[in-house]
C-alpha positions in Angstrom: 0.1 0.4 -0.1 1.4 3.1 -1.2 -0.5 6.7 -0.6 -0.2 9.0 -3.7 2.8 11.3 -3.9 2.3 14.8 -3.5 4.3 17.0 -6.0 6.9 18.3 -4.0 7.8 15.0 -2.9 8.0 13.7 -6.0 10.8 16.9 -6.8 12.4 15.9 -3.3 12.9 12.2 -4.4 14.6 13.7 -7.5 16.6 16.2 -5.9 18.1 13.6 -3.6 19.1 11.1 -6.0 20.9 13.5 -8.2 22.8 14.5 -5.6 24.3 11.5 -5.6 24.2 10.9 -9.4 21.8 8.2 -8.9 19.7 7.3 -12.1 16.1 8.4 -11.1 15.2 4.8 -12.4 16.8 3.1 -9.3 14.5 5.3 -6.9 12.9 3.2 -3.8 9.4 4.7 -3.2 9.0 2.9 0.1 10.0 5.7 2.1 9.7 9.8 1.9 12.9 11.1 0.7 14.1 14.8 2.0 17.3 16.2 -0.3 20.2 17.7 1.7 19.1 21.4 0.9 16.9 21.0 3.9 18.3 18.7 6.6 21.4 20.4 6.3 20.0 23.8 6.5 17.9 23.4 9.9 19.7 24.8 12.8 19.1 22.1 16.0 20.8 24.1 18.6 18.4 26.0 19.4 15.7 26.3 22.6 12.1 24.9 22.4 10.9 28.3 23.4 7.3 26.8 22.4 5.4 24.0 23.5 2.8 23.2 20.7 2.9 24.6 17.3 1.0 24.3 14.1 1.6 26.1 10.9 -0.5 24.9 7.6 -3.6 25.1 5.9 -6.8 24.5 7.4 -9.3 24.9 4.5 -7.1 24.3 1.8 -10.0 22.0 0.2 -12.5 19.9 1.8 -10.2 16.8 2.3 -8.0 18.9 4.0 -10.9 20.6 6.0 -12.0 17.2 6.9 -8.6 15.7 8.1 -7.5 18.6 10.4 -10.8 19.3 11.9 -9.5 17.4 14.6 -7.1 20.0 15.7 -9.3 23.2 16.5 -10.6 21.7 20.2 -7.0 20.3 20.4 -5.4 23.9 20.2 -8.4 25.4 22.1 -7.4 23.2 25.1 -3.7 23.0 24.6 -2.2 26.0 23.4 -1.2 28.9 25.4 1.5 32.1 25.4 4.1 29.5 24.8 2.5 28.0 22.1 2.1 28.8 17.9 -0.4 28.8 15.7 -0.6 30.1 12.0 -2.9 29.1 9.6 -1.6 30.1 6.1 -4.2 29.3 3.4 -6.5 31.9 2.3 -9.6 30.9 2.9 -9.0 30.4 6.5 -7.8 34.0 6.3 -10.8 35.3 5.3 -12.8 36.7 8.1 -10.5 35.2 10.3 -10.9 35.8 14.1 -7.7 35.5 16.5 -8.2 32.5 18.9 -5.5 33.7 21.4 -2.1 35.4 21.8 -0.3 32.3 20.3 -2.2 32.9 16.9 -0.1 34.4 14.3 -2.4 33.7 11.3 -3.1 37.4 10.6 0.5 39.1 11.5 2.4 36.4 9.7 2.7 35.3 6.0 3.4 31.5 5.5 4.1 29.6 2.6 1.1 27.1 1.0 2.2 24.7 -1.8 -1.2 24.1 -3.3 -1.8 28.4 -3.6 1.7 28.5 -6.0 2.6 26.6 -9.3 3.9 23.1 -9.1 7.2 24.5 -10.6 7.1 26.9 -7.2 6.4 24.0 -4.4 9.9 22.9 -4.0 10.6 25.8 -1.6 12.7 25.6 1.6 10.7 27.8 4.2 13.6 28.6 6.4 11.0 30.5 8.8 9.0 27.2 9.0 11.5 25.1 9.8 13.1 27.4 12.3 9.7 27.6 14.2 9.2 24.1 14.0 12.7 23.1 15.4 12.5 25.7 18.3 9.0 23.5 19.4 8.5 20.8 21.4 5.3 19.0 19.8 3.9 19.7 16.2 0.4 19.1 15.2 0.7 16.5 12.0 -3.2 15.8 11.1 -3.3 14.6 7.5 -4.0 16.8 4.5 -5.4 15.7 1.1 -4.0 12.3 1.8 -4.3 10.5 5.0 -0.6 11.3 5.8 1.1 14.6 6.1 4.9 15.6 5.2 4.8 17.6 8.2 4.9 14.2 10.3 8.8 13.7 8.5 9.6 17.3 9.3 9.0 17.1 13.1 11.0 14.3 12.9 13.8 16.1 10.9 13.5 19.3 13.8 13.5 17.3 16.8 10.0 17.9 17.8 7.5 15.2 18.8 4.6 14.4 16.4 1.1 14.7 17.6 -1.3 12.6 15.3 -5.1 12.0 15.4 -4.6 8.3 14.4 -1.8 6.0 13.6 -2.6 6.2 9.9 -1.6 9.5 10.2 2.4 8.3 10.7 3.2 6.5 7.3 2.5 6.7 3.5 4.1 3.2 2.9 3.8 -0.6 4.0 7.2 -0.1 4.9 7.0 3.0 6.6 4.1 1.7 8.8 6.8 -0.8 10.3 9.3 1.9 11.6 9.2 2.6 15.3 8.4 6.3 15.3 7.8 7.8 18.6 4.9 10.2 18.5 1.7 11.0 20.8 -1.9 10.8 19.7 -4.1 14.0 20.2 -6.1 11.5 22.8 -3.4 11.4 25.3 -3.8 12.8 29.0 -0.1 14.3 29.0 3.0 15.3 26.3 6.1 15.1 27.8 8.9 16.2 25.8 11.7 13.4 25.9 15.1 13.5 24.4 15.5 10.3 23.8 12.4 10.1 21.6 13.5 12.9 19.8 16.9 11.4 19.1 15.4 8.0 18.1 13.2 9.9 15.6 15.9 11.8 14.1 18.3 8.3 13.7 15.1 7.0 12.0 14.9 10.3 9.4 18.5 10.3 8.5 18.2 6.4 8.0 15.2 6.2 6.3 14.0 9.7 5.2 17.4 10.6 3.7 20.1 9.3 1.4 22.7 10.1 3.8 24.1 6.4 4.7 24.1 5.2 0.8 
């Protein structure tokens, strides 16, 4: 079982393999792959000034709206002045009401891949990754597919993912076998564990990059 490729994931496959001069005919689709341009440019030596974070679209399309509806009650229950929220899609921003002092939806600009042409989606959003690397826990709801690239990006940034169901933690049968460490939205407490983030980061390097080829 493989969930569909998003356009930017396919571009990242090509870039990652070209970095090693490997023919695209030999691409292994078992694991989502990120090129060095991403994980080599993230500063992980930073303080975790945010507890919870979500940056992304909410009403981008009907599938995304349905898959992400669980994050609203979670945000209302758990986000506080030490959190960071930013809805980035145009549909959500229209007539939007700020949810709290943690909400930067109207004061910050964000990158939405679906709102630009496919050629422009292969973009390293430095501010997005900087905020993610400064956060302890990242909400990783599904988008128009049951998985989200945000899950892997949390692993990359040493931010513990929070999902609603286990199905949001993989896009292939191979990934489903990996022992990711994450929390479910229904858990009673969220503890930032260094052993979890190091474990996840090692999985990321081994399976979601070509670092060890």
